[in-house]
C-alpha positions, -999 to 999 in steps of 0.1 A, spaced: -299 -329 -10 -311 -364 -18 -329 -348 -47 -306 -333 -60 -284 -362 -64 -314 -381 -78 -317 -349 -103 -280 -354 -114 -282 -390 -111 -310 -386 -137 -298 -363 -166 -269 -390 -184 -284 -422 -183 -269 -428 -210 -267 -464 -227 -226 -476 -234 -214 -486 -268 -208 -525 -260 -180 -540 -286 -175 -572 -289 -146 -590 -295 -142 -621 -308 -107 -651 -312 -92 -667 -337 -88 -704 -337 -54 -710 -341 -52 -752 -330 -21 -763 -359 -14 -800 -365 24 -815 -366 46 -813 -399 59 -846 -393 26 -867 -393 3 -849 -422 36 -848 -446 25 -875 -472 52 -896 -482 77 -895 -507 61 -922 -528 30 -914 -527 39 -879 -541 14 -870 -573 38 -867 -606 46 -838 -616 27 -836 -652 -5 -843 -630 -6 -811 -614 -35 -790 -617 -27 -765 -639 -24 -730 -644 -51 -721 -661 -75 -740 -636 -65 -716 -613 -93 -697 -601 -83 -664 -621 -81 -627 -596 -114 -611 -612 -132 -640 -591 -125 -633 -558 -152 -616 -538 -156 -583 -545 -153 -553 -521 -189 -542 -520 -196 -581 -511 -179 -577 -479 -200 -582 -446 -217 -545 -444 -206 -526 -414 -231 -525 -385 -255 -491 -391 -247 -468 -363 -259 -466 -327 -277 -430 -322 -284 -417 -282 -312 -401 -277 -307 -366 -261 -325 -329 -253 -309 -295 -251 -331 -268 -235 -316 -233 -250 -336 -199 -251 -347 -186 -287 -319 -157 -298 -290 -153 -319 -268 -159 -289 -278 -201 -290 -278 -204 -337 -247 -229 -331 -271 -247 -313 -292 -249 -339 -272 -249 -371 -255 -279 -356 -291 -295 -358 -305 -282 -389 -269 -288 -403 -264 -324 -394 -236 -320 -371 -243 -337 -344 -264 -370 -367 -230 -370 -378 -218 -378 -349 -241 -403 -334 -266 -375 -312 -306 -374 -317 -303 -339 -300 -339 -326 -292 -338 -291 -291 -362 -272 -268 -360 -235 -265 -370 -215 -230 -375 -189 -223 -340 -172 -199 -315 -188 -188 -335 -191 -153 -357 -215 -174 -334 -237 -185 -320 -241 -150 -355 -244 -143 -358 -273 -163 -320 -294 -155 -332 -295 -123 -370 -307 -130 -349 -336 -156 -365 -323 -186 -334 -328 -204 -303 -342 -208 -282 -309 -218 -288 -264 -213 -270 -237 -221 -260 -219 -196 -243 -185 -194 -204 -190 -180 -209 -149 -168 -244 -141 -153 -257 -177 -154 -232 -204 -139 -224 -182 -103 -271 -181 -94 -272 -216 -98 -242 -232 -80 -256 -206 -51 -295 -223 -55 -278 -264 -56 -274 -264 -94 -233 -267 -96 -237 -265 -134 -198 -254 -148 -190 -238 -188 -174 -264 -203 -178 -250 -240 -188 -217 -251 -204 -209 -288 -213 -167 -282 -187 -156 -266 -156 -135 -276 -118 -150 -258 -106 -115 -262 -130 -92 -243 -133 -102 -205 -169 -83 -205 -187 -96 -238 -223 -86 -246 -225 -71 -279 -255 -85 -289 -273 -69 -255 -289 -33 -263 -312 -5 -241 -337 10 -263 -355 39 -260 -388 59 -276 -376 93 -282 -419 96 -285 -417 93 -247 -383 116 -236 -356 85 -242 -322 100 -257 -289 95 -255 -285 112 -218 -292 81 -193 -307 106 -167 -336 108 -196 -348 67 -188 -356 78 -150 -394 70 -139 -396 57 -172 -416 22 -179 -386 -1 -189 -396 -40 -202 -368 -65 -188 -364 -102 -181 -370 -111 -144 -334 -122 -149 -300 -132 -165 -280 -113 -186 -302 -79 -201 -311 -77 -165 -285 -77 -147 -269 -54 -177 -295 -28 -168 -287 -28 -130 -247 -27 -135 -260 2 -167 -276 23 -148 -258 16 -116 -221 30 -134 -249 63 -139 -252 70 -107 -291 51 -106 -311 18 -94 -337 4 -101 -359 24 -81 -355 56 -99 -369 35 -128 -405 15 -136 -392 -24 -140 -419 -42 -160 -407 -79 -167 -410 -99 -198 -396 -121 -221 -379 -107 -253 -398 -113 -274 -426 -97 -261 -405 -62 -254 -403 -60 -290 -439 -62 -296 -440 -42 -266 -415 -17 -276 -432 -15 -307 -466 -4 -300 -456 18 -270 -468 -5 -240 -434 -1 -224 -412 35 -226 -374 12 -226 -364 -24 -232 -335 -42 -223 -337 -66 -253 -314 -95 -273 -307 -102 -309 -322 -102 -330 -356 -86 -316 -326 -58 -307 -321 -58 -339 -358 -60 -352 -368 -36 -327 -343 -5 -338 -355 -14 -371 -396 -16 -365 -387 19 -348 -372 41 -374 -364 73 -368 -379 69 -331 -361 46 -315 -329 56 -298 -293 25 -286 -292 41 -250 -264 14 -245 -253 -7 -272 -235 -35 -258 -211 -19 -235 -189 -42 -217 -209 -41 -184 -206 -78 -174 -191 -111 -189 -220 -130 -212 -201 -161 -225 -232 -191 -231 -227 -227 -245 -232 -256 -234 -228 -265 -194 -223 -297 -175 -235 -306 -136 -198 -315 -120 -191 -345 -129 -210 -357 -154 -189 -349 -181 -163 -374 -171 -185 -402 -166 -201 -390 -204 -163 -384 -219 -178 -395 -258 -213 -382 -257 -202 -353 -245 -165 -346 -272 -195 -356 -298 -214 -330 -285 -192 -305 -286 -176 -310 -321 -208 -302 -331 -214 -272 -310 -176 -261 -329 -181 -269 -363 -215 -245 -361 -197 -218 -343 -164 -216 -375 -195 -222 -401 -216 -192 -386 -185 -171 -386 -174 -185 -430 -208 -174 -440 -236 -159 -422 -257 -150 -453 -264 -190 -458 -269 -193 -417 -298 -164 -416 -329 -193 -433 -317 -212 -400 -326 -181 -374 -359 -179 -389 -367 -212 -379 -366 -201 -344 -371 -172 -343 -410 -153 -351 -407 -118 -361 -379 -109 -376 -360 -111 -414 -339 -129 -432 -319 -89 -428 -331 -86 -394 -307 -124 -389 -277 -111 -416 -274 -79 -395 -278 -95 -357 -249 -122 -370 -226 -92 -374 -234 -81 -333 -226 -116 -323 -192 -131 -316 -189 -166 -323 -163 -170 -307 -159 -211 -283 -124 -209 -267 -124 -208 -229 -91 -172 -227 -77 -158 -197 -103 -131 -202 -134 -154 -203 -124 -165 -167 -112 -132 -154 -143 -116 -170 -164 -153 -152 -148 -143 -120 -156 -106 -118 -193 -107 -133 -202 -135 -103 -184 -108 -75 -209 -84 -94 -235 -105 -90 -230 -108 -54 -222 -74 -46 -261 -63 -61 -277 -91 -39 -284 -113 -75 -264 -137 -56 -259 -150 -22 -227 -168 -12 -202 -175 17 -173 -182 -6 -162 -159 -39 -166 -179 -68 -135 -181 -86 -126 -194 -122 -122 -233 -115 -160 -229 -102 -175 -212 -131 -161 -230 -158 -142 -264 -171 -123 -261 -212 -105 -299 -202 -126 -315 -233 -129 -282 -258 -90 -275 -254 -91 -314 -264 -115 -308 -292 -97 -277 -310 -63 -295 -305 -79 -320 -329 -95 -300 -349 -74 -261 -353 -91 -252 -387 -124 -245 -367 -103 -217 -349 -81 -206 -374 -98 -173 -383 -101 -157 -352 -80 -133 -334 -50 -146 -309 -58 -148 -271 -43 -118 -253 -17 -136 -228 -20 -113 -201 -53 -98 -185 -46 -61 -186 -46 -70 -228 -85 -82 -226 -111 -58 -237 -129 -45 -210 -102 -57 -183 -106 -30 -156 -86 -28 -122 -101 -38 -93 
C-alpha cells in the first residue's frame, strides 16, 4: 500500500506557477512646506509656451512597452491506445490545443487499457486514458484508484455505447449471421478490456461461453493481419482496424455483431483519487484541449483523417473517415453514462473478471466536477450534440434489471 501511495504522489509532481506581487511607493510630502512663496512665482510671460510641450506623438508607443513574459510550459505525458477512440487526444496534440494552454504533452501509444493501467502504476506517465465502463472497475479492484473525469469517446444518450467494436468473421470458414456458427472457431480478441468484455456478453446473450470457442489473445492491429491472412476465423477489433478488415475481406467478411448495446464504453481522461483537486489548473487546461478536439472532429471529420494516419498503420484515409462515422465523440457525462458504468461494472463482477466486496457506484467510477465547469464556460463545443435524456429510462441501451 505504501508503494501505491508513493507512485500516486509521483504522477503529478508538477511545478506550480509563481506570481510576484509588487507594491507602489506612495510617499507623500506636505503641500504647506513645498509651496513656493508668492513673490517667487514665475511671471506669466515666462511660462513655457504651449508649443514647447512634448507633443502627443512623442509618447512611447504601445509596442515599446515591456513585453509580456513568455508563457511557461508544463511538460507532461499521456498514455493512450492507437485506435479511433483516442483520436481527440491526437487532435489536441496535432492542432496545438494543449500548447495554446501552456502544456507540452507527449502522447505514448500502448496496446490496451490494461497496458495503460500498468504504465500509470509504474509512473511511466502523469496522465492516462481510462474507460469508465469496462476499465475503471478492474483498476480500482486492483488498487489503482482511477476515475473517468472527461470522456472524449462516448455517447451521453447511450447507456451501453460501444459502436466502435465488431465481431468479424470469415465466410469461407463457415461464419454466418447465425451466432452459433462461431462455436468451435478460432477467435482473436484482446486479453482484457472492452473487446474481451464485449465478446463475453455477446456469447452469454446467445447462450454460449468462451469455452465454446478457441480464444487467441492479440492486439487489434494484429487482429487485422490475422483475419485477412486467415490465421484466425473471427476477430473482435476496434476501429479503424474493424473498418479496414471489412474492406480487405470484401465479400468474404461478415460483421456478426456490429457494436450492439452490450457493455458501456466511455473512454477519456482519467485521474487517480485526489489528483485533480491537487492540480486543478493543469487538469482544466488538459480537459479544455480534449473537449475542443471532440468539437473539431465532429465539425469536419474529413480534415481530421490525416491525423489518424499519423498514429495508425495499415489503414487508408477512407478507412479513417468511415471509422469516424461509427465513433461518437461526445465529452459529456450524463445519467446514461452513470447507469451504464454501474451496470457494466456489475457485469464484470458477475463474469468473474472483477472481484469486489461492494458493488461499484457511479461516484466510484466517474467525476465530472471539473468537466462540467469547462462545458459551462464553452457551451458552443457541445451545442451540436443531442439533448441528454432527463430519465435513465429514455437512454439508449437501458434495460430494467
